Residue frames as a rotation matrix with the C-alpha (Angstrom) as fourth column:
MET 1
-0.234 0.926 0.296 -1.58
-0.972 -0.213 -0.101 -3.66
-0.031 -0.311 0.950 14.38
LYS 2
-0.968 -0.105 0.229 -2.93
-0.135 0.984 -0.120 -7.04
-0.212 -0.147 -0.966 15.47
SER 3
-0.212 0.931 -0.295 -6.08
-0.951 -0.128 0.281 -8.66
0.224 0.341 0.913 14.14
ALA 4
-0.769 0.080 0.635 -8.18
-0.199 0.913 -0.356 -11.75
-0.608 -0.400 -0.686 14.77
VAL 5
-0.498 0.632 -0.594 -10.58
-0.719 0.082 0.690 -13.75
0.485 0.770 0.414 12.61
VAL 6
-0.211 0.546 0.811 -13.50
-0.739 0.453 -0.498 -15.64
-0.639 -0.704 0.308 14.14
LEU 7
-0.810 -0.061 -0.583 -13.98
-0.455 0.691 0.561 -19.19
0.369 0.720 -0.588 12.79
LEU 8
-0.208 0.821 0.531 -17.38
-0.698 0.256 -0.669 -20.89
-0.685 -0.510 0.520 12.85
PRO 9
-0.598 0.037 0.800 -18.68
0.380 0.892 0.243 -24.09
-0.705 0.450 -0.548 11.21
GLY 10
0.310 0.765 0.565 -20.06
0.849 0.045 -0.527 -23.26
-0.428 0.642 -0.635 7.77
LEU 11
0.583 -0.196 -0.789 -18.16
-0.295 -0.955 0.019 -20.06
-0.757 0.221 -0.614 7.12
ASN 12
0.541 -0.387 0.747 -16.48
0.761 0.604 -0.238 -20.15
-0.359 0.697 0.621 3.71
ARG 13
0.720 -0.323 0.615 -14.82
0.197 -0.754 -0.627 -16.75
0.666 0.572 -0.479 3.46
ASP 14
0.914 -0.391 -0.110 -12.47
0.054 -0.151 0.987 -17.13
-0.403 -0.908 -0.117 6.42
ARG 15
0.130 -0.917 0.378 -9.46
0.854 0.297 0.426 -17.87
-0.503 0.267 0.822 4.21
ASP 16
0.203 0.007 0.979 -10.23
0.743 -0.653 -0.149 -14.80
0.638 0.758 -0.138 2.11
MET 17
0.924 0.190 0.333 -10.38
-0.057 -0.790 0.610 -12.62
0.379 -0.583 -0.719 5.23
ILE 18
0.681 -0.731 -0.033 -7.17
0.315 0.252 0.915 -14.10
-0.661 -0.634 0.402 6.65
ALA 19
0.020 -0.684 0.729 -5.38
0.996 0.080 0.047 -13.56
-0.091 0.725 0.682 3.33
ALA 20
0.458 0.222 0.861 -6.58
0.460 -0.888 -0.015 -9.94
0.761 0.403 -0.509 3.08
LEU 21
0.987 -0.060 0.147 -5.58
-0.156 -0.532 0.832 -9.02
0.028 -0.845 -0.534 6.64
THR 22
0.466 -0.870 0.158 -2.20
0.577 0.435 0.691 -10.75
-0.670 -0.231 0.705 6.24
LYS 23
0.039 -0.440 0.897 -1.45
0.971 -0.197 -0.138 -8.98
0.237 0.876 0.419 2.97
ILE 24
0.522 0.264 0.811 -2.53
0.257 -0.955 0.145 -5.54
0.813 0.132 -0.567 4.20
SER 25
0.939 -0.101 0.327 -1.12
-0.339 -0.409 0.847 -5.61
0.048 -0.907 -0.418 7.74
GLY 26
0.077 -0.952 -0.298 1.92
-0.686 0.166 -0.708 -7.78
0.723 0.259 -0.640 7.09
LYS 27
-0.803 -0.278 0.527 0.92
-0.589 0.501 -0.635 -10.04
-0.087 -0.820 -0.566 9.99
ALA 28
-0.579 0.623 -0.526 -1.25
0.145 0.713 0.686 -13.14
0.802 0.321 -0.503 9.96
PRO 29
-0.040 0.633 0.773 -4.32
-0.817 -0.466 0.339 -12.68
0.575 -0.618 0.535 12.15
VAL 30
-0.884 -0.067 0.463 -5.00
-0.383 0.673 -0.633 -14.82
-0.269 -0.737 -0.620 15.18
THR 31
-0.432 0.788 -0.439 -7.81
-0.288 0.341 0.895 -17.32
0.855 0.513 0.080 14.55
ILE 32
-0.737 0.305 0.603 -10.52
-0.641 -0.033 -0.767 -17.73
-0.214 -0.952 0.220 17.18
TRP 33
-0.846 0.416 -0.333 -12.74
0.198 0.825 0.529 -20.83
0.495 0.382 -0.780 17.33
GLN 34
-0.079 0.963 0.259 -16.45
-0.135 -0.268 0.954 -20.89
0.988 0.041 0.151 18.19
THR 35
0.634 0.354 -0.688 -15.90
0.529 0.451 0.719 -22.32
0.565 -0.819 0.099 21.68
ASP 36
-0.493 -0.867 -0.074 -13.17
0.689 -0.337 -0.642 -19.88
0.532 -0.368 0.763 22.70
THR 37
0.562 0.721 -0.405 -14.18
0.810 -0.379 0.447 -17.69
0.169 -0.579 -0.797 25.60
GLU 38
0.424 -0.491 -0.761 -11.22
0.213 -0.762 0.611 -15.32
-0.880 -0.421 -0.219 25.49
ILE 39
0.807 -0.215 0.549 -9.73
0.522 -0.172 -0.835 -13.24
0.274 0.961 -0.027 22.70
PRO 40
-0.070 -0.911 -0.407 -6.13
0.968 -0.160 0.192 -11.99
-0.239 -0.381 0.893 22.94
ASP 41
0.170 0.065 -0.983 -5.31
0.149 -0.988 -0.040 -8.30
-0.974 -0.140 -0.178 22.75
VAL 42
-0.429 -0.222 0.875 -5.94
0.888 0.073 0.454 -7.25
-0.165 0.972 0.166 19.17
ASP 43
-0.828 0.083 -0.555 -6.91
-0.096 -0.995 -0.005 -4.05
-0.553 0.049 0.832 17.37
LEU 44
-0.276 0.727 -0.629 -9.45
-0.961 -0.184 0.209 -5.57
0.036 0.662 0.749 14.98
ILE 45
-0.589 0.223 0.777 -11.75
-0.038 0.953 -0.302 -8.60
-0.807 -0.207 -0.553 15.11
ALA 46
-0.537 0.382 -0.752 -13.24
-0.843 -0.206 0.498 -9.81
0.035 0.901 0.432 11.82
ILE 47
-0.205 0.564 0.800 -16.20
-0.098 0.802 -0.590 -12.14
-0.974 -0.199 -0.110 11.37
PRO 48
-0.918 -0.294 -0.266 -16.17
-0.275 -0.013 0.961 -13.49
-0.286 0.956 -0.069 7.79
GLY 49
-0.051 0.918 -0.394 -18.97
-0.991 -0.094 -0.090 -14.44
-0.120 0.386 0.915 5.45
GLY 50
-0.920 -0.170 -0.352 -20.44
-0.256 0.943 0.212 -17.81
0.296 0.285 -0.911 4.59
PHE 51
0.102 0.975 -0.198 -23.26
-0.461 0.223 0.859 -19.92
0.881 0.003 0.472 5.97
SER 52
-0.763 -0.481 0.432 -22.56
-0.582 0.220 -0.783 -20.46
0.282 -0.849 -0.448 9.67
PHE 53
-0.724 0.434 0.536 -24.35
-0.137 0.671 -0.729 -23.57
-0.676 -0.602 -0.426 10.93
GLY 54
-0.758 0.355 0.548 -26.02
0.648 0.506 0.569 -23.92
-0.075 0.786 -0.613 7.54
ASP 55
-0.857 0.438 0.272 -28.13
-0.362 -0.886 0.289 -20.78
0.368 0.149 0.918 8.10
TYR 56
-0.385 0.744 -0.546 -30.57
0.673 0.631 0.386 -22.90
0.632 -0.218 -0.744 10.12
LEU 57
-0.050 0.551 -0.833 -33.23
0.868 -0.389 -0.309 -21.03
-0.494 -0.738 -0.459 12.15
ARG 58
0.983 0.165 -0.075 -32.11
0.102 -0.847 -0.522 -17.66
-0.150 0.506 -0.850 10.74
CYS 59
0.439 -0.876 0.201 -28.83
0.429 0.008 -0.903 -16.58
0.790 0.482 0.379 9.19
GLY 60
-0.390 -0.764 0.514 -26.39
-0.163 -0.492 -0.855 -16.03
0.906 -0.417 0.067 12.04
ALA 61
0.475 0.697 0.537 -28.87
-0.630 -0.157 0.760 -16.98
0.615 -0.699 0.365 14.78
ILE 62
0.914 -0.178 -0.364 -26.98
0.341 0.823 0.453 -20.03
0.219 -0.539 0.813 16.05
ALA 63
0.014 -0.989 0.147 -23.53
0.715 -0.092 -0.692 -18.48
0.698 0.115 0.706 15.60
ALA 64
-0.032 0.028 0.999 -24.60
-0.305 -0.952 0.017 -15.43
0.952 -0.305 0.038 17.62
ARG 65
0.769 0.424 0.479 -25.13
-0.582 0.153 0.799 -17.70
0.265 -0.893 0.365 20.64
MET 66
0.551 -0.676 -0.490 -21.71
0.500 0.737 -0.454 -19.34
0.668 0.006 0.744 20.57
PRO 67
0.589 -0.359 -0.724 -19.26
0.717 -0.181 0.673 -18.63
-0.373 -0.916 0.150 23.42
VAL 68
-0.438 -0.855 0.279 -16.92
0.891 -0.371 0.262 -16.76
-0.120 0.363 0.924 21.10
MET 69
-0.119 0.442 0.889 -19.56
0.509 -0.742 0.437 -14.12
0.853 0.505 -0.136 20.43
ARG 70
0.884 0.313 -0.348 -19.81
0.449 -0.358 0.819 -13.31
0.132 -0.880 -0.457 24.13
ALA 71
0.098 -0.942 -0.320 -16.07
0.781 -0.126 0.611 -12.73
-0.616 -0.310 0.724 24.02
VAL 72
-0.491 -0.201 0.848 -16.46
0.785 -0.524 0.330 -10.53
0.378 0.827 0.415 20.92
ALA 73
0.502 0.773 0.389 -19.16
0.451 -0.617 0.645 -8.50
0.738 -0.149 -0.658 22.69
GLU 74
0.725 -0.307 -0.616 -16.89
0.583 -0.202 0.787 -8.01
-0.367 -0.930 0.032 25.69
LYS 75
-0.384 -0.913 0.137 -14.08
0.829 -0.275 0.487 -6.76
-0.407 0.300 0.863 23.47
ALA 76
-0.246 0.376 0.893 -16.45
0.677 -0.593 0.436 -4.47
0.694 0.712 -0.108 21.58
ALA 77
0.792 0.584 -0.179 -17.68
0.508 -0.467 0.724 -2.99
0.339 -0.664 -0.666 24.86
LYS 78
0.386 -0.749 -0.539 -14.05
0.576 -0.261 0.775 -2.11
-0.721 -0.609 0.331 25.64
GLY 79
0.520 -0.083 -0.850 -13.70
-0.426 -0.888 -0.173 -0.28
-0.740 0.452 -0.498 22.31
VAL 80
-0.564 -0.702 0.434 -12.00
0.035 0.505 0.862 -2.92
-0.825 0.502 -0.261 20.16
GLN 81
-0.254 0.441 -0.861 -12.96
-0.914 -0.400 0.065 -2.58
-0.316 0.804 0.505 16.51
VAL 82
-0.421 0.250 0.872 -15.13
0.165 0.966 -0.198 -5.35
-0.892 0.060 -0.448 15.07
VAL 83
-0.391 0.341 -0.855 -16.13
-0.892 -0.368 0.262 -5.86
-0.225 0.865 0.448 11.44
GLY 84
-0.280 0.386 0.879 -18.65
0.112 0.922 -0.370 -8.44
-0.953 -0.005 -0.301 10.23
VAL 85
-0.641 -0.018 -0.767 -18.96
-0.723 -0.321 0.611 -9.12
-0.257 0.947 0.193 6.50
CYS 86
-0.386 0.593 -0.707 -22.04
-0.537 0.479 0.695 -10.76
0.751 0.647 0.133 4.95
ASN 87
0.314 0.488 -0.814 -22.82
0.394 0.713 0.580 -13.64
0.864 -0.503 0.032 7.35
GLY 88
-0.587 -0.613 -0.529 -20.66
0.761 -0.194 -0.620 -11.75
0.277 -0.766 0.580 9.82
PHE 89
-0.824 0.408 0.393 -23.06
-0.390 -0.912 0.128 -8.80
0.411 -0.048 0.910 9.54
GLN 90
0.150 0.930 -0.335 -26.00
-0.301 0.365 0.881 -11.14
0.942 -0.032 0.335 10.12
ILE 91
0.014 -0.234 -0.972 -24.26
0.765 0.628 -0.140 -12.57
0.643 -0.742 0.188 13.19
LEU 92
-0.918 -0.395 -0.037 -23.60
0.338 -0.730 -0.595 -9.10
0.208 -0.558 0.803 14.65
VAL 93
-0.451 0.842 0.295 -27.28
-0.637 -0.535 0.555 -8.21
0.626 0.062 0.778 14.21
GLU 94
0.358 0.603 -0.713 -28.43
0.034 0.754 0.656 -11.48
0.933 -0.259 0.250 15.77
ALA 95
-0.241 -0.560 -0.793 -26.01
0.845 0.281 -0.455 -10.93
0.477 -0.780 0.405 18.67
GLY 96
0.710 0.622 -0.331 -27.53
0.705 -0.627 0.332 -7.51
-0.001 -0.469 -0.883 19.35
LEU 97
-0.185 -0.865 -0.467 -24.31
0.707 -0.447 0.548 -5.65
-0.682 -0.229 0.694 18.52
LEU 98
-0.998 -0.014 -0.064 -25.99
-0.034 -0.719 0.694 -3.84
-0.056 0.695 0.717 15.62
PRO 99
-0.360 0.932 -0.038 -29.61
-0.322 -0.162 -0.933 -2.72
-0.876 -0.323 0.358 15.18
GLY 100
-0.045 0.487 -0.872 -32.15
-0.989 -0.147 -0.031 -3.86
-0.143 0.861 0.488 12.59
ALA 101
0.272 0.183 0.945 -32.62
-0.107 0.981 -0.159 -7.14
-0.956 -0.058 0.287 10.76
LEU 102
-0.613 -0.455 -0.646 -31.42
-0.724 -0.004 0.690 -8.83
-0.317 0.890 -0.327 7.58
MET 103
0.249 0.857 0.451 -34.22
-0.384 0.515 -0.766 -10.48
-0.889 0.018 0.458 5.64
ARG 104
0.018 -0.129 0.991 -34.50
0.709 0.701 0.079 -12.58
-0.705 0.702 0.104 2.49
ASN 105
-0.907 -0.380 -0.180 -33.54
0.121 -0.646 0.754 -10.71
-0.403 0.662 0.632 -0.69
ALA 106
-0.202 0.888 -0.414 -36.52
-0.586 -0.448 -0.675 -9.02
-0.785 0.106 0.610 -2.31
SER 107
-0.159 0.076 -0.984 -36.00
-0.953 0.250 0.173 -11.20
0.259 0.965 0.033 -5.40
LEU 108
0.681 0.317 0.660 -36.07
-0.590 0.772 0.238 -14.35
-0.434 -0.552 0.712 -3.21
LYS 109
0.893 -0.440 -0.100 -32.92
0.234 0.641 -0.731 -15.38
0.385 0.629 0.675 -5.07
PHE 110
0.393 -0.870 -0.298 -29.27
0.615 0.008 0.788 -15.72
-0.683 -0.494 0.538 -4.14
VAL 111
0.996 -0.080 0.035 -27.35
-0.034 -0.729 -0.683 -12.78
0.080 0.680 -0.729 -5.61
CYS 112
0.305 -0.952 0.019 -23.68
0.553 0.193 0.811 -12.99
-0.776 -0.237 0.585 -6.62
ARG 113
0.478 -0.154 0.865 -22.34
0.784 -0.368 -0.499 -10.03
0.395 0.917 -0.055 -8.59
GLU 114
-0.684 -0.706 -0.181 -20.49
0.726 -0.637 -0.261 -6.74
0.069 -0.310 0.948 -8.38
VAL 115
0.556 0.831 -0.022 -22.28
0.825 -0.548 0.136 -3.65
0.101 -0.094 -0.990 -7.07
LYS 116
-0.282 -0.553 0.784 -21.46
0.274 -0.830 -0.486 0.03
0.920 0.078 0.385 -6.62
LEU 117
0.243 0.286 -0.927 -21.22
0.967 0.004 0.255 1.47
0.077 -0.958 -0.275 -3.12
GLU 118
0.292 -0.131 0.947 -21.34
0.041 -0.988 -0.149 5.06
0.956 0.082 -0.283 -1.93
ILE 119
-0.576 -0.504 -0.643 -19.34
0.716 0.067 -0.694 6.00
0.393 -0.861 0.322 1.16
ALA 120
0.379 0.863 0.334 -22.13
0.491 -0.493 0.718 7.62
0.784 -0.108 -0.611 3.18
ASN 121
0.973 -0.143 0.181 -19.95
-0.230 -0.537 0.811 8.42
-0.019 -0.831 -0.556 6.20
ALA 122
0.452 -0.882 -0.132 -16.20
0.219 0.253 -0.942 8.84
0.865 0.396 0.308 5.80
ASN 123
-0.081 -0.450 0.890 -15.71
-0.746 -0.564 -0.353 9.92
0.661 -0.692 -0.290 9.41
THR 124
0.901 0.308 0.304 -15.45
-0.432 0.685 0.587 6.43
-0.027 -0.660 0.751 10.92
ALA 125
0.119 -0.894 0.432 -12.56
-0.623 0.271 0.734 4.23
-0.773 -0.356 -0.524 11.92
PHE 126
0.012 -0.038 0.999 -13.41
0.433 0.901 0.029 1.97
-0.901 0.432 0.027 8.97
THR 127
0.543 0.341 0.767 -13.87
0.835 -0.122 -0.537 4.56
-0.089 0.932 -0.350 6.22
ARG 128
0.623 -0.269 -0.735 -11.44
0.088 -0.909 0.407 7.39
-0.777 -0.318 -0.543 7.00
ASN 129
-0.516 -0.856 0.022 -9.26
0.078 -0.022 0.997 6.49
-0.853 0.516 0.078 4.01
TYR 130
-0.288 0.514 0.808 -12.21
0.955 0.100 0.278 7.07
0.062 0.852 -0.520 1.67
ALA 131
-0.994 0.085 0.070 -13.84
-0.083 -0.996 0.030 10.37
0.072 0.024 0.997 0.70
ALA 132
-0.401 0.916 0.001 -17.44
0.057 0.027 -0.998 11.16
-0.914 -0.400 -0.063 1.60
GLY 133
0.494 0.709 -0.503 -19.65
-0.519 -0.223 -0.825 10.37
-0.697 0.669 0.258 -1.37
GLN 134
-0.502 -0.754 -0.423 -16.94
-0.820 0.259 0.510 8.28
-0.275 0.603 -0.748 -3.06
ILE 135
0.710 0.694 -0.122 -18.29
-0.685 0.641 -0.346 5.51
-0.162 0.330 0.930 -5.30
ILE 136
-0.466 -0.870 0.158 -16.44
-0.819 0.492 0.296 2.21
-0.336 0.009 -0.942 -5.13
ARG 137
0.117 0.416 -0.902 -16.89
-0.663 0.709 0.241 -1.25
0.740 0.570 0.358 -6.62
CYS 138
-0.583 -0.312 0.750 -17.45
-0.774 0.493 -0.397 -4.30
-0.246 -0.812 -0.529 -4.43
PRO 139
-0.621 0.365 -0.694 -18.71
-0.212 0.774 0.597 -7.88
0.755 0.518 -0.403 -4.91
VAL 140
-0.207 0.602 0.771 -21.73
-0.955 0.049 -0.294 -9.31
-0.214 -0.797 0.565 -3.07
ALA 141
-0.550 0.126 -0.825 -22.84
-0.255 0.916 0.310 -12.91
0.795 0.381 -0.472 -2.56
HIS 142
-0.943 0.260 0.209 -25.85
-0.176 0.144 -0.974 -13.46
-0.283 -0.955 -0.090 -0.32
HIS 143
-0.585 0.808 -0.064 -29.43
0.517 0.433 0.738 -14.66
0.625 0.399 -0.671 -0.06
ASP 144
0.467 0.724 -0.508 -30.50
0.848 -0.205 0.488 -12.71
0.249 -0.659 -0.710 3.03
GLY 145
-0.591 -0.795 -0.140 -29.04
0.807 -0.580 -0.114 -9.22
0.010 -0.180 0.984 2.72
ASN 146
-0.078 0.691 0.718 -32.22
0.442 -0.621 0.647 -7.16
0.893 0.368 -0.257 2.71
TYR 147
-0.863 -0.347 -0.367 -31.60
0.472 -0.298 -0.830 -4.72
0.179 -0.889 0.421 5.57
PHE 148
0.086 0.935 0.344 -34.66
0.315 -0.353 0.881 -3.54
0.945 0.033 -0.325 7.49
ALA 149
-0.880 -0.206 -0.429 -35.26
0.468 -0.209 -0.859 -1.43
0.087 -0.956 0.280 10.58
ASP 150
0.153 0.966 -0.209 -38.43
0.983 -0.171 -0.072 -0.04
-0.105 -0.194 -0.975 12.14
PRO 151
0.533 0.121 0.837 -39.10
0.494 -0.848 -0.192 3.68
0.687 0.516 -0.512 11.46
GLU 152
0.979 -0.154 0.137 -37.77
-0.202 -0.594 0.779 4.84
-0.039 -0.790 -0.612 14.83
THR 153
0.421 -0.869 0.260 -34.54
0.375 0.428 0.822 2.85
-0.826 -0.248 0.506 14.53
LEU 154
0.195 -0.311 0.930 -34.09
0.978 -0.009 -0.208 3.88
0.073 0.950 0.303 10.90
ALA 155
0.801 0.152 0.579 -34.51
0.179 -0.984 0.011 7.57
0.571 0.095 -0.815 11.77
ARG 156
0.874 -0.484 0.050 -31.98
-0.179 -0.225 0.958 7.22
-0.452 -0.846 -0.284 14.57
ILE 157
0.205 -0.867 0.454 -29.25
0.613 0.475 0.631 5.49
-0.763 0.149 0.629 12.59
GLU 158
0.283 -0.060 0.957 -29.74
0.879 -0.383 -0.284 7.83
0.383 0.922 -0.056 9.64
GLY 159
0.890 0.157 0.429 -29.67
0.025 -0.955 0.296 10.89
0.456 -0.253 -0.853 11.88
ASP 160
0.777 -0.609 0.161 -26.63
-0.247 -0.060 0.967 9.73
-0.579 -0.791 -0.198 13.81
GLY 161
0.319 -0.684 -0.656 -24.57
-0.946 -0.184 -0.268 8.90
0.062 0.706 -0.706 10.74
GLN 162
-0.064 -0.331 0.942 -24.56
-0.527 0.812 0.249 5.18
-0.847 -0.480 -0.227 11.44
VAL 163
0.873 0.249 0.419 -25.25
0.241 0.528 -0.815 4.31
-0.424 0.812 0.401 7.80
VAL 164
0.088 -0.973 -0.211 -21.71
-0.092 -0.219 0.971 3.94
-0.992 -0.066 -0.109 6.50
VAL 165
-0.916 -0.362 -0.174 -22.17
-0.212 0.069 0.975 2.58
-0.341 0.930 -0.140 2.97
ARG 166
0.178 0.984 -0.004 -25.11
-0.377 0.064 -0.924 2.47
-0.909 0.166 0.382 0.58
TYR 167
-0.174 -0.095 0.980 -25.73
0.803 0.562 0.197 0.68
-0.570 0.822 -0.022 -2.68
ALA 168
-0.215 -0.044 -0.976 -25.26
-0.217 -0.972 0.091 3.24
-0.952 0.232 0.200 -5.44
GLU 169
-0.613 -0.093 -0.785 -26.25
-0.744 -0.266 0.613 3.87
-0.266 0.959 0.094 -9.04
GLY 170
0.299 0.907 -0.295 -29.23
-0.952 0.305 -0.026 1.52
0.067 0.289 0.955 -8.96
THR 171
-0.291 -0.517 -0.805 -27.20
-0.486 0.805 -0.340 -1.55
0.824 0.293 -0.485 -7.98
ASN 172
-0.276 0.267 0.923 -29.11
-0.928 0.177 -0.328 -2.43
-0.251 -0.947 0.199 -4.77
PRO 173
-0.694 -0.125 -0.709 -29.13
-0.492 0.802 0.339 -6.25
0.526 0.584 -0.618 -5.07
ASN 174
-0.817 0.237 -0.526 -31.52
0.465 0.810 -0.357 -7.14
0.342 -0.537 -0.772 -2.27
GLY 175
0.117 0.939 0.323 -34.12
0.465 -0.339 0.818 -4.42
0.877 0.054 -0.477 -1.62
SER 176
-0.408 -0.346 -0.845 -32.45
0.912 -0.105 -0.398 -3.00
0.049 -0.932 0.359 1.50
ILE 177
0.697 0.698 -0.163 -34.32
0.715 -0.694 0.088 -0.03
-0.051 -0.178 -0.983 2.92
ASN 178
0.868 -0.307 -0.390 -32.68
-0.261 -0.951 0.167 3.29
-0.422 -0.044 -0.906 1.98
ASP 179
0.748 -0.581 -0.320 -30.14
-0.181 0.286 -0.941 1.30
0.638 0.762 0.109 -0.07
ILE 180
0.516 -0.551 0.655 -28.30
-0.839 -0.171 0.517 0.47
-0.173 -0.817 -0.551 3.17
ALA 181
0.556 -0.430 -0.711 -25.29
-0.200 0.762 -0.617 -1.79
0.807 0.485 0.337 2.61
GLY 182
-0.172 -0.663 -0.729 -23.48
0.702 0.436 -0.563 -1.33
0.691 -0.609 0.390 5.90
ILE 183
0.677 0.438 0.592 -24.00
-0.128 -0.722 0.680 0.25
0.725 -0.536 -0.433 9.32
ILE 184
-0.521 -0.844 -0.124 -21.97
0.131 0.064 -0.989 1.02
0.843 -0.532 0.077 12.42
ASN 185
0.094 0.550 -0.830 -22.93
0.945 0.213 0.248 0.95
0.313 -0.807 -0.500 16.09
ASP 186
0.881 0.357 0.310 -23.48
0.273 -0.919 0.284 4.14
0.387 -0.166 -0.907 18.07
LYS 187
0.664 -0.717 -0.210 -19.97
0.094 -0.198 0.976 3.92
-0.741 -0.668 -0.064 19.59
GLY 188
0.727 -0.316 -0.610 -18.44
-0.681 -0.445 -0.582 3.72
-0.088 0.838 -0.539 16.11
ASN 189
-0.299 -0.938 0.176 -16.36
-0.900 0.339 0.274 0.58
-0.316 -0.076 -0.946 16.64
VAL 190
-0.444 0.212 0.871 -18.61
0.179 0.973 -0.146 -2.21
-0.878 0.091 -0.470 15.28
LEU 191
-0.340 0.248 -0.907 -19.27
-0.862 -0.468 0.195 -2.31
-0.376 0.848 0.373 11.53
GLY 192
-0.212 0.310 0.927 -21.48
0.281 0.928 -0.246 -4.72
-0.936 0.208 -0.284 9.61
LEU 193
-0.114 0.194 -0.974 -21.73
-0.846 -0.533 -0.007 -4.79
-0.520 0.824 0.225 5.82
MET 194
0.674 0.486 0.556 -23.08
-0.145 0.825 -0.546 -7.23
-0.724 0.288 0.626 3.26
PRO 195
0.862 -0.391 -0.323 -20.56
-0.343 0.021 -0.939 -6.63
0.374 0.920 -0.116 0.42
HIS 196
0.802 -0.597 -0.025 -17.16
0.536 0.701 0.471 -8.35
-0.263 -0.392 0.882 0.49
PRO 197
0.842 -0.517 -0.157 -14.32
-0.540 -0.813 -0.217 -5.77
-0.016 0.267 -0.964 0.52
GLU 198
0.170 -0.820 0.547 -11.80
-0.446 0.431 0.785 -8.54
-0.879 -0.377 -0.292 1.27
ASN 199
0.198 -0.032 0.980 -12.38
0.656 0.747 -0.108 -9.84
-0.728 0.664 0.169 -2.25
LEU 200
0.705 -0.053 0.707 -11.28
0.581 -0.527 -0.619 -6.62
0.406 0.848 -0.341 -3.95
ILE 201
0.848 -0.422 -0.320 -7.96
0.050 -0.537 0.842 -5.60
-0.527 -0.730 -0.434 -2.41
GLU 202
-0.201 -0.976 -0.084 -5.38
-0.146 -0.055 0.988 -6.16
-0.969 0.211 -0.131 -5.17
ALA 203
-0.312 0.002 -0.950 -4.87
-0.906 -0.303 0.296 -6.21
-0.288 0.953 0.097 -8.91
ALA 204
-0.986 -0.092 -0.138 -5.29
-0.128 0.950 0.285 -9.99
0.105 0.299 -0.948 -8.99
HIS 205
-0.486 0.873 -0.044 -8.89
0.538 0.259 -0.802 -9.42
-0.689 -0.414 -0.595 -7.84
GLY 206
-0.123 0.420 0.899 -9.53
0.933 -0.260 0.249 -6.96
0.338 0.869 -0.360 -10.65
GLY 207
0.191 0.143 0.971 -9.24
-0.025 -0.988 0.151 -3.91
0.981 -0.053 -0.185 -8.41
ASP 208
-0.586 -0.494 -0.642 -8.46
0.630 0.221 -0.745 -2.71
0.509 -0.841 0.181 -4.90
ASP 209
-0.200 0.584 0.787 -11.49
-0.235 -0.808 0.540 -0.62
0.951 -0.077 0.298 -3.92
GLY 210
0.767 0.575 -0.284 -12.01
0.091 0.341 0.936 -2.65
0.635 -0.744 0.209 -0.73
ARG 211
-0.015 -0.899 -0.438 -8.45
0.720 0.294 -0.628 -2.28
0.693 -0.325 0.643 0.53
ALA 212
-0.542 -0.254 0.801 -8.92
-0.153 -0.908 -0.391 1.15
0.826 -0.334 0.454 2.13
LEU 213
0.573 0.783 0.242 -11.54
-0.437 0.042 0.899 -0.23
0.693 -0.621 0.366 4.53
PHE 214
0.773 -0.332 -0.540 -9.01
0.572 0.734 0.367 -2.56
0.275 -0.592 0.758 6.13
GLU 215
-0.333 -0.897 0.290 -6.23
0.654 -0.442 -0.614 0.04
0.679 -0.015 0.734 5.98
SER 216
-0.081 0.414 0.907 -8.58
-0.442 -0.830 0.340 2.43
0.894 -0.373 0.250 7.80
ALA 217
0.848 0.529 -0.040 -9.51
-0.221 0.421 0.880 -0.14
0.482 -0.737 0.473 10.44
LEU 218
0.568 -0.716 -0.405 -5.87
0.799 0.597 0.066 -1.08
0.195 -0.361 0.912 11.01
GLY 219
0.761 -0.228 -0.607 -4.78
0.154 -0.846 0.511 2.55
-0.630 -0.482 -0.609 11.31
LEU 220
-0.231 -0.862 0.451 -2.67
0.720 0.161 0.675 2.38
-0.655 0.480 0.584 8.15
PRO 221
-0.332 0.093 -0.939 -2.32
-0.452 -0.889 0.071 5.15
-0.828 0.448 0.337 5.55
LYS 222
0.761 0.644 0.079 -4.11
-0.183 0.330 -0.926 4.63
-0.622 0.690 0.369 2.27
ALA 223
0.015 -0.768 0.641 -1.91
0.643 0.498 0.582 2.83
-0.766 0.403 0.501 -0.25
ALA 224
-0.369 -0.239 -0.898 -0.55
-0.400 -0.832 0.385 5.05
-0.839 0.501 0.211 -2.99
C-alpha cells in the first residue's frame, strides 16, 4: 500500500507521520509540497499536525487554499483515502472536505496531554481494526480543537454515523460539541481528527493504541 504526506510551512508533525507510515507499511511515504498540483497514485494521503502558515487568519485557512489541497480534493473525489490530524483536520474543514468548524478551546488555553477516545463507528476504512465502543488512549496538542456544527449539520453527521471517535470518560480537552474528536465525510474516505494517533504506535511511545487506525487505512490486519 502506498501513502503520501502533505508538507506545508509551519507543520511540525510531518516527521512523526512519515515515521509512523514507514514503520507500519514498510514503505516510506511520498512527500508532497504545498505548490504541487499533482499527487501520484497512492492509497492514503495524510495531512499532519502543526501550525501551517503560523495559524494566521484561522487555523488551516491559508493552507486550505494552496495548490496541493486542490490536488488532494481531486484525489478524494476519486475515492482515495485522506486523513488529517490536528492542523490537518482544521485544513480539511477549511477546504470544505469536512463539515463544521474548529474553534478556540473552551478553556482558551493550549492543551497538551493524553485523552481517552471511544470508537463511535468501527465500520469505516479507518477504524475497522477497532471494536465499536472500544476505549483507547491518544495524545492531543492543540489550541483550536473545539468542534462545532450547526444543529442541522450535527443531526446529519450523527445520524449518518460520520462521528468516528469521541472523547471518553470525561477527558474532552476542548469543549467539542457531543465530545466529537473526529469525523468522516459522507463518502467515508476523508477522516479528520484532533488527537495524534501517529504518536502512539509502538512501545517506545508508551503504547500502540493509535496503530490500528493506520493499519485499517492501509488495508493491513491488526498487529497481534
